C-alpha positions in Angstrom: -42.6 75.7 -81.9 -41.3 77.7 -79.0 -37.6 78.5 -79.1 -36.6 76.4 -76.0 -38.4 73.3 -77.3 -36.7 73.7 -80.7 -33.3 74.0 -79.0 -33.9 70.8 -77.0 -35.0 68.9 -80.1 -32.0 69.9 -82.1 -29.6 69.0 -79.2 -31.2 65.5 -78.8 -31.1 64.9 -82.6 -27.4 65.6 -82.9 -25.1 62.6 -82.9 -22.6 63.5 -80.2 -20.8 60.7 -78.6 -20.2 60.6 -74.9 -16.6 60.2 -73.7 -15.6 56.7 -72.7 -14.8 56.5 -69.0 -11.4 55.2 -68.0 -11.0 52.1 -65.8 -9.8 54.3 -63.0 -13.1 56.3 -63.1 -15.2 53.1 -63.0 -13.2 51.3 -60.3 -11.5 53.7 -58.0 -8.4 52.7 -56.0 -9.5 50.4 -53.1 -7.1 52.0 -50.7 -9.4 55.0 -50.6 -12.0 53.0 -48.7 -11.7 51.9 -45.1 -13.2 48.5 -44.4 -15.8 48.5 -41.6 -14.7 46.5 -38.6 -16.2 43.2 -37.7 -18.5 42.7 -34.7 -15.8 41.8 -32.2 -13.6 44.8 -33.3 -16.7 47.1 -33.1 -17.5 45.7 -29.6 -13.9 46.3 -28.4 -14.0 49.8 -29.7 -17.3 50.6 -28.0 -16.2 49.1 -24.7 -13.0 51.0 -24.8 -14.8 54.3 -25.4 -17.3 53.5 -22.6 -14.4 52.9 -20.2 -12.7 56.2 -21.3 -15.9 58.1 -20.7 -16.4 56.5 -17.2 -19.7 54.8 -18.1 -21.1 52.7 -15.3 -22.5 49.2 -14.9 -21.7 48.2 -18.5 -23.2 44.8 -19.5 -22.5 43.0 -22.8 -25.1 40.5 -24.0 -23.9 38.0 -26.6 -26.6 37.3 -29.2 -24.6 35.5 -31.8 -26.7 32.6 -33.1 -29.7 33.9 -31.2 -30.6 37.0 -33.3 -30.4 37.7 -37.0 -30.4 41.5 -36.4 -27.1 41.9 -34.4 -24.4 40.1 -32.6 -24.1 42.1 -29.4 -26.2 44.4 -27.2 -24.3 46.7 -24.8 -26.2 48.4 -22.0 -24.5 51.1 -19.9 -25.3 54.0 -17.6 -24.3 57.6 -17.5 -24.7 59.6 -14.3 -26.8 62.5 -15.8 -28.2 63.7 -19.1 -25.0 65.5 -20.0 -22.9 62.4 -19.2 -25.2 60.2 -21.3 -24.9 62.6 -24.3 -21.1 62.9 -24.0 -20.8 59.1 -23.9 -23.0 58.7 -27.0 -21.3 61.4 -29.0 -17.8 60.0 -28.1 -18.9 56.5 -29.2 -20.4 57.8 -32.5 -17.2 59.8 -33.3 -15.1 56.6 -32.7 -17.4 54.5 -34.9 -17.2 57.0 -37.7 -13.4 57.1 -37.4 -13.3 53.3 -37.5 -15.1 53.2 -40.8 -18.7 52.7 -39.8 -20.0 55.5 -42.0 -23.5 56.1 -40.6 -24.3 54.6 -37.2 -28.0 55.2 -36.4 -28.5 57.3 -33.3 -31.8 57.8 -31.4 -32.6 59.8 -28.3 -29.6 62.2 -28.4 -31.7 65.4 -28.0 -33.1 64.3 -24.6 -30.3 62.1 -23.4 -32.4 60.0 -21.1 -31.8 56.9 -23.2 -29.6 57.0 -26.3 -29.5 54.1 -28.7 -26.6 53.7 -31.1 -27.0 51.0 -33.8 -23.7 50.3 -35.5 -24.9 47.2 -37.4 -23.5 44.3 -35.5 -23.5 46.0 -32.1 -26.3 47.9 -30.5 -25.5 50.2 -27.6 -28.0 51.6 -25.1 -26.8 54.4 -22.8 -29.2 55.2 -20.0 -29.7 57.5 -17.1 -29.9 55.3 -13.9 -33.6 55.8 -13.4 -34.5 55.1 -17.0 -32.3 52.0 -17.1 -34.0 50.6 -14.0 -37.4 51.3 -15.4 -36.9 49.5 -18.8 -34.6 46.8 -17.5 -33.4 45.7 -20.9 -30.9 43.1 -19.5 -33.8 41.0 -18.3 -35.5 41.2 -21.7 -32.4 40.0 -23.6 -31.1 37.5 -21.1 -34.3 35.6 -20.4 -35.3 32.9 -22.9 -38.7 33.0 -24.5 -41.4 31.4 -22.5 -43.3 28.5 -24.0 -46.8 29.2 -25.3 -49.6 28.1 -23.0 -52.2 25.8 -24.5 -55.7 25.5 -23.3 
C-alpha cells in the first residue's frame, strides 16, 4: 500500500472526537445582521437616490396584487450614458448600505438601459431614446387584452 493511502487509512481509523460547538458558534448574535427593508422602504430609498442624482421623468408603477414577482416598477431617465451609469451605481450603493446584500444589475457596461432588481422593487434607468423605443410604462400600465375566439 502506498504511503499516502496508509496514512489516510490510519487517520480515518483513529477515534478522535470533534469538538462540540458552542451555542454562540451555532447561532451568532442577531445584532450583527441588518434586516432587509420592506418594499415601501426600498421604494422610498430608490426614489430619494433618483432625486439626488437628478434623474428625469421618474414613473412608479404599483404592481401589488397584480404581480407575484415584485411590488413596484420604477422607470426613469438619465441624460446620457454616463448619467445613467452614475444613477445606477448610486442606487446600488444605497441598496447595499440598506441591507439588500446583492441587488441584481444588468446593462451597466453599456449604460443605455440599466436594470436593478432589488427583490420587491425593480428599477429601469434609460437613456431618453432607449426609453422612448421600449416604452415600458405602456407595457405595465395597460391591462391584458382578452383572447380572441374564432
